[in-house]
Structures are given as structure tokens and as C-alpha cells.
N, C-alpha and C positions, 0 to 999 in steps of 0.2 A: 602276576597281574590279576587283579580282582575281576570277578565276573561282571560284565557290562550288561545289566538286564535291559536297560533302555534300548541299547543298540540291538540286542538279540531279539527283542519283541517286535521290532520293525519288520523282521523277516518271517515271522511265524504265520503259518497258514491258518485260515478259519475252518479248515476241514476237521472232521473227527480224527482221533488218533490217540497214541500213547506217548508219554514222555518219561525219560529217565534222567533224574538229577544225579550228577556225578561230583565227587570231591576231587581234590588236587591229585590224588593217586589214581584216579579213574575208577574208583569203586562206586557202585550204585548206592545212593542214599535213599532214593524213593522212586517208586514206579506209580504212575497215575494215568488215568484215562480222561478224555474230555470229548464232549460233543463238538465244541469249538476250541481248538487248541490255543488260539491267541487270547481269547477271553479268559480261559482257565488259568493260563500261565501268568497273565497280567495280574490276576488277583493275589499272587504271591509277593508282589512287589509294590503294593499300594499302601502298606501300613495296616494298623489295626489287626495284627496277627497275634495269636497266643504265643506263649513263651516257647513251646516245643517247635512250632512252625518257624519262629524267628531263628531259633538255634539251627534248624536245618537249612534255612535260606542263607544264613551266614557262612555255611560250609560249601555252598554251590560253587564249583569251578567251571562246570559245563552242563548243558542240557541237550540230550539226544532225543530226536523226535522220530516217530514212525507214523506216517499218515495211513489211515485205514479207509475202507469204503463206507463204513457205518459205525455208529456208536456201539452196536452189538459186537461187531468184530473187534473194536477197541477194548471192550470189556473182557472178551475172551483172551485177547493177547495180553492184557494187563495181568489176568490171573496166571497165565502161563509164565510170564516173566517173574512175577512175585514168587511163584513156587520154585522156579529155577534159581533166582538170584537171592531171595530172602533178604531184601533191603532192610536196614535197621529201623527206618522210620515208617515202614508199613506194619503197623501194629497188628491188625487183624489179618494174620496170614491164613489163607484159606487153602484147602485141598479140594479134591474132586467132589467131596460131599457137599461143598458149597453150592453146587448146581442142583436146583430142585427139579422134581418130576411131577407129572400128572398121572394119577393111577385110576384105572378102570377095572373094577372087580368082575370076575367071571362067575362068582358064586351068588350073586344077588339077581333076582328077577328084574328089578328096576335099579340098576347101578347108578351111582352118582359119579361125577368127575371130581376126584379128590386131589388135594395138594399134598405132596410127600417130599420131605427133606431127605430121607434116607431110602434107598432102594432095598427092599427086603428080598431075601434069597428064595423064600417059598414061592411056588408057582401057583399063585391064586388070582392072577389078573395080568393086565398089560400096563407097562410103564412107558410113558411118552416123554421124550426129552433126551438129554437134559436141556433145561432152559438156562439162559444167561443170568437171570435174576429172579427173585421171588416176585418182583413187580410184574415181570413178563408172564409168569404163571398165573398170577391173580387176574391180570388183564385178560389173558386168554380164557380163563374160566368164566369171567364175567361176560365175555363176548359169546361164548358157547351157550351160557344160560340165557342170554338175551336172544340169540338167533334160534336155538333149537329147544329152548324151554326145558333144559335138563335140571333135575332137582339138585339142590346143594345142601340139603339137611342131613344130619347124622342118621345112621341106621336106626338108632333107638327112638328118635323122634318120628321117623317115617313109620315105624311099626305101630305107634300108638296114636296116629292121627285119625280123627273121626270126621273131620271136615277140612276143606282146603284152607291153606294158610294165606298170608298176605302176598306171598310170591305169586300165587295163582291169580290173585286179584289184579296185580300190576303186570300180568302177562310175562312173568319170568319163570313159570313152571306150569307143566301140563297136568299137575295134580294126580300123579300115578298112585299116591298114597290112598286115595279114595276111589280109585278105579275110573277116573275120567278119561283115561287113555288105555288102550289095550297094551299088553306086554309086547306084542309084535310091533305095534306102531312106535312104542317107546324105544325098543331095541333099534328100530330103523333110525330114529333121531340120534341115538347114542352113536350108532355106527357112522352116520354122517358127520357128527362132531369129531369123532376119532379120525376119520379120513381127512377132515380139514386140518386137524392138529398135526397130522403126519405129512402135510403138504400135498395130499392127493385130493384137492378140493375141486378139480375141474369138473368131474362128474356131478358133484353136488351142485356146483354153480350152474352147470348146464340145466340140471333139473329145475333149479329155482328160476332160471331164465325162461324155460318153457312154461312153468307155472305162471310166471308174471305175464307172459304174452296171452296165455289162456284167460287169465283174470281180466286183462285189458280188453280182449275181444268180447268178453261177457259183460263189459262195462262195469266191472267190479273194481273201480279205480282205487278204493281204499286198500283192498287186498294187494293190488298191483304195486302200490306205493310201499306197502310193508315188505313185499318180496324184493323190491328194488333196494330198500335199506339193508336187507339181509345180504344181498350181493355185495354192496359197498362195504359192509362190515367184514365180509369174508376177504375182500381184497386188502383191507387194512390188516387183517390177521396174518396174511401171507407175508407181510413185511416184518412180522415180529417173531415168527416161529423158528425155533431151533438155531443151531450154530450156522450152518451153511448147507443148502440142499445139493450143492455141486460136489462131485468127488474128484479125486485125482491127487497125485503128488508131483511137485515140481519145484525147482529153484528158478527164480526169475531175476535176470541181470538187466539193469538199465543204466545207461550212461547219459549224463547231462553235461554239456560243455558250453562255456562262454569264454570270451576273451579274458585271460588271466586265471583261469581255473577250470577244473572238472571234478565231477563226483560220480561215484558208482554205488548203486544200491542193490543189495541182494536180498530178495524176499524168499522165505522158505514156506512152502505149502505142503501139508501132509494130511491125507484123508479129507481134502477139501477145506481144511482149516489153516489159516495163516498163523504160523508159530512165531514169527518175528522177522526183524530186518537187520542187516548189517550195512554199514556205510563206510566207504573208503574214498579218500581224496588224494590219489597218487599224483606224483609229478609226471609231466610229459615233456621232459627236457629234449627228447629227440623228435618231438613234434610228429608222433605217429598219427595216422588217420584214425578217426574214432572206431571204425570197425576192427582195425588191427589192434588197437589198444584194448578193446573189449575182448578180443580173442585171447590176448595175453593174460588178461585177468581171469577169464574162465578156466584157461589151461592151468594156471598156477593155483587156482582155488581148489581144484580137484586133484591134480597130479602132484602138486608140491606139498599138500597138507592132507591129513586124514579126514576129509569131509565125506559124509554119506552122499552117495550119488543117487539121485531120485530117478524115476522112470522118464522124466522129461526135464530138459533144460531150455528155458524160454529166454530169449534175449530181445532187447529193444532194437538192435540192428543186426543185419546179416553178418555172420562171422566169416572170417577167412578160413577156408578148409573145414567147414562145419561137418561134412560127412566123415572126414578123417577123425576129427575130435569125437564124434559120436561113436565111431568104431572103437577107439581107445577107451572111452568111458564105459562102453558096453563090456569090453573084456575085463576091465577093472572091477565092475560091479557084478559081473556074472549074470547079467540080464540085458535085455534090449533097452538102450537109452536113446531117446530122441532129442536132437538139438535143432531148434527151429526159432524163427522170429515171426513166422506167419501163423497167427492163431486167431480163433474166433470164439464167440460166446463168452463163457466165464473165464477162459484162459486169456482172452483179450482184456478183460477187466483186471486180471492179475497183472498183466503186462503194463497197462496204463497206471496201475497203482504203484508199480515199481518206478516208472518214469516220474510220477508225481513226487515220490520220496527222494529220488535223485535230484530233482530240481529244487526241492525244499532244502536238501543238504547243501547244494551248491550255493543257493541264495544266502544261507547262513554263513558259509565260508567267505564269500565275496564281500559280505557286509560286516565282517569282523572289524573291530575298531583298529587293530594294528595294521591290517592290510589297507583299510580305507585311509588311515593317516599317511601311510607310505605313498599311496596314489596321489593324495593332495599335494604332498611335498614334491613328487615327480612332476605334477602339473605346474606347480609354481616355477620350477626350474625350467621346464620346457617352454613356458610362455614368457619367461624373463620377468616375473612379477616381483615387486619389492617386498610384498607381504604375502603370507600364506592365505589363499582364498578361503573364505568361510562358508559361502553360499553359492551354489550353482543352480541356474534355472535353464531348462531346456524346453523348447516348444516344437510341436509337430502338428500336422494337419492330417485328418482322415475323413474319407467320404467314399461313396460308391457311385461313380459316374456323376458326381456333383450332388448326389442325394444325401441329406442329413449331414452336412459338413460340420465337423467338430474339431476344435483345437484343444491340445492338451498342454498343460504346464506342469512339469515335475520338478521337484526341488531336492537337491542333495546338500547335506552339510558334512562335516568331518565324521559324523556317526553313520553316514550312509543315507538311504532314502528317507526323506522327511515327509511321510505320506499325509500328515495332517495339513500340509501346505499345498498338496496337489490340487489342481483346479481344471475343470472343463470349461470351455467357452463355446456356447452354441452360436454358430456363425449365421448371421441374417443379412438380408439385403445385399448379397454378393452373388455375382454371376456364377452359375454352376460350373465347377471345375477350375475356378480362378484361385489357385492356391496362394498366389502373391497377395491378393486382396484379403483373403481369409487370414493369412499370417499377419498382415498389417492391422486388421481389426483386432485380433487377439492381443498382439503386442501393445497396441495403443490402449486398449481397455486395461491391461495389466499395469503398464508403466505410468499411466495417468495417476493411479493410486500411489505409486512410488513417488511421483512428483509432488503430490499433495501431502505426503507424509503419512498416509494411512497404513502403509506397510513398508517393510525393510527392502532395500534394493539388493539385487544379486551382485556379487563381485564379478561373476562371469555369466554372460548371457549366451546360450548356445541355441542355434537354429538348425534344424535338420533340413538341409537343402543346399543347393548349389549357389553360384554367384548371384543369381537374381534374388533369391531369398536373403542373402547376406546384404546386398545393397539396399533392399527394402527395409531390413531391420536397422541398418545404420541411419537411414533417413528418418525413421521413427525416433531414434535416440537423439538425433540432431534437432528434430522439430520440437521435442519436449525438453531439450536442454539438459541431457543426462550424459555428459561426456566421460564421466568417471567409470562407467560400466564397460568392462572388457567384452568385446563381441567376438564370438567364435562360430564359424560356419562349418558344417560337416556335410560333405558331398560324397555320396556312394561312388565306389569305383565302377568301372565298366562291367565287371562281373558281379558287382554287389556283394562280394565276399568280404567277410570281416578281416580287417588288417590292411585292406587296399583302399581305405577311405582317403579322400583329399580334404585337408583341413586348411581353413583360411582364417588368419588372425586380423580382424577389423576390416580389411579390404581384400578383394580378389587378387590384388597385386602382392599380397604377402602370404603365399602358401607356406604351410608348416609341415615339415617332414618329420615323422616319428616312426621309429622302428616298430615292427609288429609285436615285439615283446615288451614294448614300453609300458610301464605302469600308468603313465599319464594317458596314453592312448586307450588302455583298458578302462580307465575311469570314464573317458569321453564316450566310448562305445557302450558302457554300462548305462549311463544316463540317457544316451540316445535311444537304446533299445527299450528302456523303461518308458520313455516318452512316447515311443511308437506303440508299445503295448497299451498304455493308458489312453492314447488317442483312439485306437481301434475299439477299446472297451466302451468309450463314451459314444463313439459313432454307432456301434451296434445297439447300445441301449436306446439311443435316439431313434434309430431306424426301426427298431422292433417294438417301439412303444405302442404303436397302433395294433400290432399283432397280438398283444396280450388279451385283447378283447375279441379276437377272431373266433368265429364259430367254425364247426367242422366243415360246413359247406364251402367256406372260403379258402380252405387249405388245398393246395395243388396236390392231386393224386388221390383225393378222398371223394369217391362217388357214393351213390346211394347204398350200394352193397357194403362197402367198407364202413361207412357211417353207421349202418345198422349193426354190423358186427361189433364195432367199438361200443356202442350204447348197450348192446346186449351183454358184452363181456364185463363192463364196469357198472352196469345198472343205471346208466344215465350220464348226461354231460358232466355233472359235478364229479362223478367218479373218474371220467376221462381226464379232467383237468387236474385231478390229484395224482394221477398215475405218473410213475417214473418212465424213463426211456426204456428200461429193461422190461417193465410191465407192458408197455405199449407194444413192444416187439413180440409179445406172447400171443397177441390177438391173431386169429387166423386171417391170413391175407395181408398182414402188416409186416413188412421187412424191417430190418434194423435201420436202414437208410430212411425209410418212410416214417418210422417211429421217431427218429431224430427230427425230421421235418415237422411232424405233428407237435412234438414237445416244444420246439423253438417257436412255432406259431402261437402256441397257447401261453408260453412263459417268457418269450423274448430271448 
């Protein structure tokens, strides 16, 4: 079966990551990275490709994805995989020398920060890095020159200057060549720059913050503004430097499960650097609990195969007998091995990344053309339809105690989710919490366009709700004169557990009983869950719209002291608004929970 690019692209995340293109034999054709995986992979299937790329695309049988936390991490993982796999279509195969360095000489009174592609063995200075790309080095050098006014000229030019150059005039150099700065002061600036490049910029930033306050109290607002800009530049630099400042070695196991399938992703981290990911989609014919299944996978991974055992094994769920497993692995590895699912800090980020990869892998599996086709056929048989349905639409309502009510409409066809046809409906002039009226308004607005011929009708209309929602939806269909649309209601069971839903075909008097293993039920659950997710996303966007313009004073938990610390740390409100959750949590007095609250208040 040929590779269905259109179907595959509907499931691809917009996150940064690495992709591996495989041929029919499972061999890697090409490894690439992307800042946005969906946009990059879409470009391979739009036409206007050169002959080499067309030849490669024609051989694709599958594409494996690994989601990463950042583009930098994706780049480094790409390099690791290219070096390990040596794919035939990666022409520029790189080795460790491809990572550039910044060099600071110990033999010059006024050293420059220099770009170096190769690390020399002689001990004549310090090498900083390696950096993920030459662009990262040059950007860092430019920032250091801008912040600390470090010279960037060659030693031969420096030795023969008699007056300052243009760099001094534009405030990019302190002119050490003509003695405008003492050797001691220049060395201090170089040392500050090196500290920043090594990720030890907190002391430098604190000094700049103190100087900014001093300048402000002296009413030297121009100097205070310059120092504020320096602080903001330093915060930007911290996002670009080195591979990963965190250390540790671990394997992270994550399980994602939905009706009809499951996926397990295993991420390997060594010395703080993610080396790659493996994905498995085992069958669960015996219907093991997720924790039991994950325990079996971890045990077989290490005890049944010669895999290196790291110092820590992190799982997305608590394992059965985790202490016993830790003892066995410790004996096998000859060192203490920790098995845990409760982690914080950067380990929690690794855990979340593994979960994201597992969910991505599962979404790709569930949306495969073959499986989706089987589900549609099972649904046709279960509902007793004369023809295979081509288009399903599912509606759901989301709100918070009646606030910002939003309805969602998601669309599935035989290729899976048809996201270009998804729609949100902002519900207006309806009493708070009246889900029936909200659903009636959304269905009426949608089906009026069907009645007028503006859009195609669904073969099956699914409403997420009980008998009341079903009766209301049937009333809308009768009022608009659309009797040919099959109506299906999905009511959650008493425990709200997947597989215990009650289905109603057309009327509450016609309940539909489907086995929990039914492919038709899995399709209904899939589109129901997707409509629920999409409704919540629309509701949150609507609810948080006003928060995007919030100031720090309006955020719960932020008083004068914390506000002052935030502004000092980032050099002003603009810096706070640009900060990530992890950066916000680094501010003294700001916990991870409060950092999340601040980020949501400023970004929605």
C-alpha cells in the first residue's frame, strides 16, 4: 500500500521535532528536523520539488516522528541520528566537528571572542560550546558585542589602530585598541560575557539590575533604559546557549491509550541530551490495565534485551512492583537504578515530552487509512446503513459555569479528522448553563447552511449528550426539513468510563448496544473525544481573550514584591511577557504553579 501523505499530515503536530523517512524495508531514507513538523513535512508533498527530492518522496513508505522541546534539541537529535544511521539522502553527513565553538585567548591583554570551527589541542585559551549551529555562535557573538562592547577585530588590525573604528562610534566596542578602557575593566567585561555564555549569567544580571536601579534613582533614565535592554538581551541569550544545561541520564517511558489502540514511547537521555526516541504500538488483547502493561514493557525492554540501563527510569504511570524492578535493574547494571513516575524540574519536562511523543504516535496509528476504513465499514454495519457513510459531524458544548459558552463541530471522513472543516460557534443570547439552547443555536446555524446548499451535509450527525440533546437535535432537523441525515446521540455512562457509553439512534427509544471492542464504537468515541477537546480549546481561547492584555497587578498571587522581582529579573514588562513558563519559575518567589498562572494570564 502506498504512503497516504494527506492522511498522515492530518495527525502531525505543529511542535518542533525530528522526522525519519522510511522505505518499504524499514530502512531510513532521510532524517530531518523542523521548527514546525506539520509545515515542514507538508512541503514535501506540494509539488515543485527537484528531481532528487521527488525520487526520495516516491520511495517513502512511512514517516517516524520524534517531538522535541525546542528546535535546538531537534537539531542535535538530527545530528545524532544522521551520524548513527547514515541515511542515503542526507548528503552533508556531519561529525562532531560540525559543532562550532567560541574561543577566548589567554595570551592577549585585550582578547576578542572568536568563532572557531575546530577545537585546537594547545592550551592557549578557553573554548565555549559546542553550539548547535554557526548561526547560534554568530548570534551569541553579536549579542556579546552589543551588550559588553567586546572587540571583534583581528589581532593584526588591533595592533595597528591609531584611532577608534566605526564599531566604537556605534557603541559596539569600547576601543581598547587606543586605550579608551583599562585592561582591568576590559577583562571584567570579557569575564561577564564568558559567564553569560556559560549559563552563569545570574550574577551578571543582578549587577545590571542593581546598576539600572541606581541609574533610575539618579534620574539617569537613558542609562537605565540601556541597562534594561541589556537584561532583556541576556534573557534572550539564555534560550540559545549550548545543548542543555541540565544533567542526568534516564530512559523515559510513556503510554498513551485511547479506544482502539495504544502507543508507548521511550526517550533516551544521556548527559542531559536527548539521544532519540523509540515507539511501540503493542496489542493489548488481554485488556491489561495501563500500569500493568507499562510494567511489562519496561521489564521486557531491559530484562529481555541487551539495553543499557541508565541511572534512572522515569515512567508516565506508577508501575506495579516498581521497587522490585528497581532492585533487579540495579543488580543487572551494577549500580543504583531509580524507577519513578514522580519527578520535578527538567525531569518532569522529559516525562511530558515522552507523553507528547506517545500521543503523537497513537494519533498517527488511529488515523491510518486502513484502520479508519475498517471503522467506517463497522459503523455502516452497526447502524444498518445502505451505503458507507462518507462524512461524520459531531457537536459538543463547553463553558465554565455558563461563562464563554462555545460549541464545536468536528468533521471526520474516511481519511480521519478533516480539520479544515472544524468550526467553533460562539454562543450568544442564551441563558448561562443552558446546554440545550446552546446546542440548538449551534446546530441551527450549521444546518441552515446545509439547507441553503452552501455546504455539504453530514451522513451522520453525532451529538455529545443524553436524551434531551438528542430530542433537541431531532427537532432542529425536522424544523429545517433534513430527514436524510442519520442522527446519533452519545450519552456517557454512570462512571463516565470509555466503553460504557449509551448510544441512541435517531430517538431515545432506539438504544444501540455495541461491544467495547467494536471498531464502530471506537470511531464514535474518537470523534466524540475530538469534539470535546476542540470545544474546550475554543472555550479557553474565548475565556482567556481578555487575559492576554492583563497587567501584573491584575494577576492573582502577584503583589508588589513579586511584581518588582519579575520586572527586575526580566528588565521590564516586555521581558516578562516574552518569558516562558520555565523562565518565570526561575524568578525568586515564583513557584512553578504561579509561573503557570502568570503565563496563562499574559498569553491565554
